[in-house]
N, C-alpha and C positions, 0 to 999 in steps of 0.2 A: 689055580696058579697064585702063588704068593706074589704080592706086589710091594715093592719098596715104598717107604714113606716119601712124600715130597720133601725135598731139602728146604728147611725153613730159612727165612731171610733174617740176618742179624739187624737189630735196630738199636737206636739210642735208648737209654734207660728213660722211662716215663718221667721220673722225678727230675731228670736233667733237662729233657727236651722241652718241657713246658716253660722253661726259662729262656729258650732261644728259638730262632727261626731256621736253624740248620736242618738239613734233610733228616727225616726220621728213619726211613729204610736205608740201610747202609750198602746194600747190593751184595751179590755173590762174589766170593773169591774165585780164583780159577779152579781150585779143587772142588768147590761147591758146584760150580757150573758144569764141570765134567761129570760129577756124580749125578746131577739132575739130568743132564743130557743122555746119560747112559740108560736111563729108564725108558726113553722113547723107542718104540718098536717100528717106527717109520712105516706106518700103515699104508698100504697101497691105495686104499679108498680115500685117504686124506680128508677125513671129515672136518678136521680143524681148519683146513684151507677154505673149505666151502662155507664155514661159519665166520670167516674173517672178512669184515666189510671191504678191505682193500686187497684181499686175495694173496697175502704173502705166502710164499712156498715154505711153510713151517717145517715139514720133515727134512727138506733139503738144508735149511740153515742149521737145524739141530744136528744133522749128520756131519756138517762141516765143523761144528763145535767139538764133536767127538774126535775129529782129526786134528784138533787144535788150530784149525785154519780160521781164526776168528775174524779177520778182515774179509775173507771170502764170504763168511757167513753174514757179515754186516752188509756186504754188497748185494747178496741175495735179497735181504730185507729191503734195501734201498731201491731195488727194481720196482717195488710197488708202494713203498712207504718212505717218504722223505723225512719223517720225524721219528726214527726208531727210539731215540733216548727219551723222547716225550711219551710215546705210546707205551714203552716198557714200564713207565712209572704211573701213568694215570688212566690207562684203558681198563675197562672192566672185563678182563680176559675170562674171568670165571663165568660170565654170562654169554660169552661169545666163543672164541676158539677153544678155550679149555672146557667149555660145557659139552662139547661133542667128542672130546678125547675119550678113547676106549676105557681109560682108567677112571673117568669121571663117575662112572656107575659105582665104583668102589670108594668114591670120595677122595681119590688121590691122582687127579689129572696132572699131566706134565706142566710144570711152571713155565709156560711159554713166555709170558710177559717178563719174568725175571731173567730168562735166558736172552731175550731180546735186549733188555737193559744191559746185561753183561757185555755183549759184543759191542754195543754202542759206547759204553763206558770204557771198554778196552781201547778203542780207537782214541778216545780223549786222553786216557792215562798214558798211552804210548806216544802221544804227540803226533799222531798220524792224521792226515787229511785224505780220506778215501774219496773216490769219485767213481760213480757208475758210468762207464763208457757205453753209451747207446748210440748207434749210428743215427745222426740227425739228418732230416730231409732238408738240405740247404735251400730248396725252393720255397720252403715255408717261412723263412726268416723275414720275408717282405710283408707277411701278415701279422698285424699287431692285435693282441688281445688284452683288454683291460680287466682287472680284477678289483672289485670294490670290497675291501676288508682283508686284513692279514691274519685272520684266525685260522684254525686248522683246515677248514674247507677251502678258503682262499689260497692258503699256502700250497695245499695239495693240488688244486687245479693248475696253479701257476707252475709248480715243479714238473707236473706231468706234461703240460704243453711245452715247457721249455726243453725238456728232453726229446720231444718230438721235433723241435726245430723252430717253434713259433717265437716271436718277440713278445714278451709278456711284461706288463707293468702293473704293479699293485698300488692302489691308492688307499691309504690308511688315515682314518679320521683323527686318531689320537697321536700323541707325540712319540709313542713307542710302539713297536710292532709286536705282533703275537696275538692280538685280540684277547679272547677269553683265557688263553693259555697264560697271559701276563696279568690281566686284571681280575680273573676269576678263580685262579688256582693258587693257593698259598705257596710260599717259597719252601716250606718244610716238606711239601710234596713234589714240587717241581722247581729246583734251584734255577735262578735267572741265568747263571753262566751256562747251564745246560741248554736252556731255551735259546739264548743268544747264539750259541754254537750251531744249533740246528738251523736257525734262520740264516746264518752266514753260509751254510751249505747250500741253501736254496738260492741265495744271491750268486754263489759260485756257478750255478747253472745258467746264469745270464739274466735272471729275473731282476728287474728294476723295482725299487720300492720308494714311494714318496709318502712321507708322513704329514700330518696337519692339513690334510686335504679332505674336506667334508663333502662327499659327493651328494648332491641334493641341495647344497648351499653354495659351496665354492663354484660348482657348475652342476648341470643336470646330467643324468645318465645318458640321455640321447645326444648330448653335446659331444660325447666321446666318439660317436660315428663321424661327426664333422671334423674331428682331429685325426681321422685316418684309421681308427680302430675297426677291425672287421667283426668283432664280437665283444660282448661285455658279460662278465660273470659277477652276479651280485651275491656277496657272502658277508652281508652286513651284520649278521648275528642276531642275538636276542638280548636286548638290554633294557626292555620295558618290564619292570618288576610286577609280579602278581601280588596284590595286597589282599588283606582279609575283608576290607570294606566294613569294618566295625568302628564304633565310636572310639575316639582317642588316638587314631593313627597319626594325627598331626602334632601330637605332643612332642616336646623336646625329649630326646632319648629313645625315640622309636625310629628304626632304620629298616630299609629293605636289605636283603642279603647282598644284592648287587652293589648298593652304595657302600655298605660296610667293607666288603672285600676289595672294592676298587680303591677306597681310601687307604687301605693297608697295603695291598699288593702292588698297585700301580703308583700310588702317591706317597708310599713309604711312611704312613702316618705313625707307625710304631717307633720310628727313630726320632730322637730329640732334635736332630739337626734339620728336620723337615717341618715346614710350617703347616702342613695339613692337620686340621683339628681332629682329634679322636678322644672321646671321653674315656676316662679310666673308671670302669664300673666296679661296684662292689658285688652286685648281683645282676647277672645277665640272663635273660630268658630268650631262647631261640625257638621259633615256631617252624616246624617242619622236620622231616626225617630223611631227606635225600642227601646226596653228596655235598650239595651247597650248604645245607644245614650243618653237616659235620665239619666242613671247612670253617664256617662261621664260629662254631663253638670252640674249636681248637685254636682259632686265631684270637678269639676273645680272651682265652686263658693266657696266651702268650703276650697279650697286650695289657695284662695287669688285672683282669677280673678275678675277684676272690672266689666267686661261685658262679658256675654256669649250668643252666638247666634246659634240657630239650623238652618241649611239650609237643605231643603228637596225638592226633585224634584217633588213631588206630593203635594196634598192639605191636609188640616187637616183631612178630612174624611177618607183619605187613610192611615193615620199613624198607623203602626202596634203595637206601644207600648200600654201598659195597660193604660186605661183612668185615673186611679189613679196616675200613674207616670207622665203623661202629666200634670194633674192638679197640682200636687206637684211642678213640674218644673216651671209652670206659676206663682204659688204663691210665689216662691222663686226669681222671677225676670228674668227668662230665656226668651230671645226674640226668636220668631219664624219667619223664613223667608221662606214662602212656594213658590212652583213653581219656584225653583231656583236650578241650578245644577252647581257644581264647574267645571271649564274648565281648570284652571291652578293655581298653587301656585306660587306667585310672591315673589322673595327674593331681598335683598339689595346687595350691593357690597361685603359683608362678607359672603353671603350664608345663611343669616338668614331670615326667613319668615317675610314679611311686609304686605301682603294682599292676599286675595283669589279672583281670577277673576271668575265671575259666569255668566252663561247664563240664561236668563229668559225662563221659560217653559210654555207650555199650555197642557191641558189634551186631549188626543185623544181617540181612541177606547180601550176597555178593552183588557188586555193581558192575558197570561196563568194563572196569579195569580188571575184574576177576577177584578183586579183594573185597572182603566183607565191609559193607557200608556202615560208617559210624552213625549212631542215632543218639540224640541228646536225651539226657535223663531228667533235666530240669533242676538238677542239683548243682549249686555254684559254690566256688571258693576263690580266694585270692592268693596270688603268689607275689611276694614282695620283689620288686625289681626297679633298678634305676636305668636299665638299658634293655631294650627289646629289639630283636632282629627277626624280621619276617622273611624266612628263606623258603618260599614256596615255588621258586622257579621264575623264569622270565618268558615273555612273549617277544616276537620279532620287533626290532627297531622300526618305528613308523616312517622315518624320513624318506626312504626310497619310494615306498608305496604312495605317499602323499604328494610326491613331487614328480612322479613319472606317469603321465597321462596314458591310459590304455593298459596299464599293468593290472591284471586281475589278481585279487587276493581273497583269502578266506575271511569270514566275518571277524575272526579273532586276530587277523593280521598276517598270517602266513602267506607267502607268495605262491600262487598256483603254478605248477610246472608240469611238463610232459614227463611222466615217470620213467620213460625209456631214454630220453635225451637230456633232460634238465632244462629244456627251453621253456620260457615263460610265454605269455600271450602275445608278446612283442617279438617278432622275428629278429634273431641276432642277440637278444638279451636272455641270458641263462641265469639260474639261481640255484642255490643249494645250502645245506647246513641248517643252522638254527633260524635263518631268515625264512626258511620254508617250513620247517617242522616245529619251531619253537625250541626251547632249551632241550638239548639231547646230549649224547656222549661225544667226546672228541673224535673217536674212531668212526662213528656214524656220519659225522660231518665230513670226515676225510673220504669216506666211501662215496658220499654225494659228490665230492670234488672229482673223484676218479670217474664216476659216471658222466658228469658234465663235460669233462675233458674230451671224452670220446664223442659226446654230442657236438661239442664245439668244432672238433676236428672234422667230423662228418659234414657239418653245416658249411664250413669254410671251403672244403674240397668240392662240395656239390655246387656251392654258389659260384 
């Protein structure tokens, strides 16, 4: 059977987009969306739904697109996903729902994420405010649930519980909501007006959000029970950067990926009218090859770097970043230096970074991740650089675990939970997302929020 090609997504020209922070992917037109939707066979087995962490009824919403019932399609998505415009842009659909599409075996899966984005953007462009009307249990409104953190996991658990009928309050440590969606993802991938609209939708469900509240400092997690909350969900994310542990990491000019992206994304350092400091680099080296590393490289280019190089200890085939992000980085002029591992950051007499000393690597036998393990060759060389960004991921924020007596955690900081309910070692306290797993995808954090919402509902009803 001949299968039509996937409809490609129009983008800004690479030579233009590296000079701005506007969104790179421009989205489907109506004609493109209808053409792509027409490829879907609406399989009865629905493998795509089974591989979606939040179980969106994908065949149903695509069928509604075929009928041009775009708002109905969006409402189908919102039954399980409160952030469709976000997920349509940043979720790795190729590794989840699209990976099980029948056409994926031929390399041409249905572009589920692009269709999700289309209906979410259609609502925005038409000036419509849709609302999923689910019958709420009015008896639940007297039960209050506190959510610590307004990232994707916290937003999801809050929206899910609010639609059930619970009174939900989110406490956010930063001055802006969104968590990693705001401080960790560049605007050229997720425009802030899109994120703000999604968060307004969550508020419209009745969710209260308070910013500048540092749970663990302003008050303790257990204090929330004294304030009348029946359950607490900890979604404090992962903000502790993983560093290399090599000499020179304290040199001026060496950043963690988390710090770099926060300065730009949340604190707007690339804009002259903001006082946040950001060095304008001539030569930037980014360590790592995940999505965070791609975001750092592309942000560095847009912030004025003349040359940006990725150094990665494995080969191209082992890169964990999305193929789309790698391709975009290449189009924008990012250089890739494979089988290279930093050994030392070298500084000048003033303590400022001047170069990165690297060791050439070769691939050995596969390790626990299934990827071939890099092995040092003993051969070294230097890469000139005045800025280095270590983008190796983040571990969970330590504040909650260090201020909550009786909360059991992994040795590396992840909060230990019951896999079926999301409850921690303390009755009534639940957790999910990056606070449990360490840095992971937006949609996996949302899946954890969905699971915990069921666990919280069950806990309160039984209690």
